[in-house]
Phi, psi and omega in degrees: 000328179294322179296317180298317180290337182279353178297137184281344180258145174302126186221151176234151169244130181219162180280166179303337178265023170075018179270128183285131178249342179192163176211141182281169186296325179299320179295314181299321180291318183296315185264005174053057181220185179229164178300323181300326183279341185247328182298134181091349178265157174283152185299326181289337177289330179278314184282322187244356183052044182228149179287327178246143180290121181279351183274103182284346181253027180300129183280359185303315178301325179291320178299318180294319184285318186263346182056038177230153180293147179220160178219161178215140179269127182238137179239152179213155180240129181282175178297335179271013177067026176273133182273128178245144181232135178230138174256110182262117185253126180252117181243128180284142172248115187270145176274184181297335180274003179082000178267164181286116180265319178218167176233130175264118178251119179250142181248117182245124179283112181244024182302314182296314180297316181295319179297321177295320178297317179295315180299320180296316179295320178295321178295317179298318179294321179295315179297322179297320178296319179298312182295316182293319184271358183293135176285351179266138181287128180234129179230135176240129179230149178281180186296344180262002179092000177287132183280122181266328183210139174217107185289167184307322179295322178290323178298319179292319181293313185273339178085017178247146172283167180298322180293318178298316182298323184281336188246328188239355185238139174255158178301329179295328182291347183276357184230158170299163183304128176090343184289319180301320179295321178297319180295318180298319179295320179294325179297328182270358179273107184293342180282344183274318181202009185102167183299123176072019182229144178218125186237128170060043179268126177277130181207192181230138175247170178236126179273183185296337178272359181086003180281139178270135184234127177287133180221166169246127185246135170240125186226160180209139175272135177264125182251150171222113185055046179065013178250133179290127179239338181196168176227133176253129177239132177245124188244130175248120180292122184262002186300311180294320181296316181292323178295317179295321179296318179295319179295318179297317180297319179295317179296317179297321179296319179294320179296316179297319179297317180297317180295319179296315182293325178295318179296314179294327179299317178298318179296316181298319180297318180295316178297317181300315181294320181293323180284326186299322183295308178295328178298320179298317179295316180299315181296318181301310183288327178294318179294322176297317179298317181296320180293331183278343182278146177289160184299326183268002183293128181294342180284345182301321180297319180292318179294319178298323178295322177298313180299319180297316180294323178296316179297323177296318177297321180295324176296320177297319178298319178299318178296320177298318179293322178294317179299317183277003178059041177262001179275173181248095183291149175247104186269147178210167179270118182231165175268119187302322182300329182291335184297329183298306180297320180298319181292315180298325180290337183272353179294125190296322184248094182300338182292343178300328185258009187296329180254020181249126175278120181256124179242133180242112176255084192260137177297133188295317183275163178290145173232102183273135177228148180258095187217174170274113185304314183297321180294318180293323176299318178298322177299310182298316181299315179299317181292323178295316180298319178297318181296315180299319179296319180293325181274357181056040173086350182225129179161203183236133181238120183248126173256125183230129176234147176198168182255129171264087188297322183297323183256003179055052180235145169261131188241134174238126176243137176238113186247131177241170180250032182282195186273001176083174181251125178303143183303324182288343181268341185306315182295345188246001189297335180265001178287138177295144178070006175272122180211150176256002180282163179292159180303128179092350182265346180196152181266344183079018180256354185301300183287329177293323176295317177303315180300313181296320180294320179293320176298321179300329181260022174059036180247193182218139174231140180205163173272112181289316177201153176207150181180194183295337182266002177133183184229144175238119172266138180243123178244129175235140180229148180295134175293141179290127180254111179291139179279347182289000000 
């Protein structure tokens, strides 16, 4: 009896027909009762205060049949709605004949363990929801590179289903050759982010189609008893970020170019006005001198040369004024496609294009723009002259027009098969007086004038592409929006 009372768990001894014959002191203290109150009663009368046992899953019949211990988890709720959990263990006590003579029932309070188990399951479920619902791609692989987990965002990024990732893909397959090894080495470098940690490393992954995607990876090694068992990788797709950064850089470059051109434009306008006045006087007196000379006078040739040079200077001044937008444009509604033929007809020397194949890829529908026709023609002529110069008189010239419906723009592209523009010259091609031609062959005002004229007509000009096979200039103008 002393051994029975020394048991740390509340315990009862009962006959095979569930009649209590004894209870230890721990049981009596826990349930605040006495032996007199429980001996002779059925166990369900003590536990449930009921004439019939309400527990349909009572393990007692199994204990009797198999003569082996059994247990059952029982829960109860207090008046304060606190959940209690008990593990009731039924152990057979065998007689000399090997049959069950008595049953020892012990009651073990497992409320704390059960609550921890429930909390753990809730935490696991919560973490699973976070991982599953995360917009960031998460991949977990074991130490051998086998993929254990790939959340939906990672499946979308890499292009593999969860089943494919687990059965046919290795973590090494997610990167270009050699990159996975570099990441593993970086993870073990304590100077980068600490032992087993890697933060914010820019790298490249490979999706199921073989396409390379720029990403930022944050990774961590999972240890168990100082042994590596898995690696977690978190991937952020950088494509949109890099595209936005590139767009911002392009916008900043355009803004800087516009500001630079505006400053130079003011200077050009001042210079043009200052030069124009003396040129007018020189031209006036030269023409008077020429009119006064006899037809056979040898000085006529020299005076005519002066007049020609003055007129050339005046043309340069006109270009400066056009570049600086000091002219007065006359705008009208025109069909952009018509400008190509009109411009080609205005080229003074038709022989320039005699060895040039002209291809017209023209948009079928009309594209109306509200511009100064003459100014746009000058733009096309200047671009054609540049193209012919680049092709050295022989090559292919493509005129392409189309509508950018999303941005409500009419687009004209002029593509040549020339030698292209060197990369170091691209940032300066629209600067006034910048030229790669020999001294005396060009003023460097052609493209700067084109830039000013397009700005005057609220458009945009840029080099779409250039290389050894030629250059494509892209001009866009706002489509005319009828108020009707």
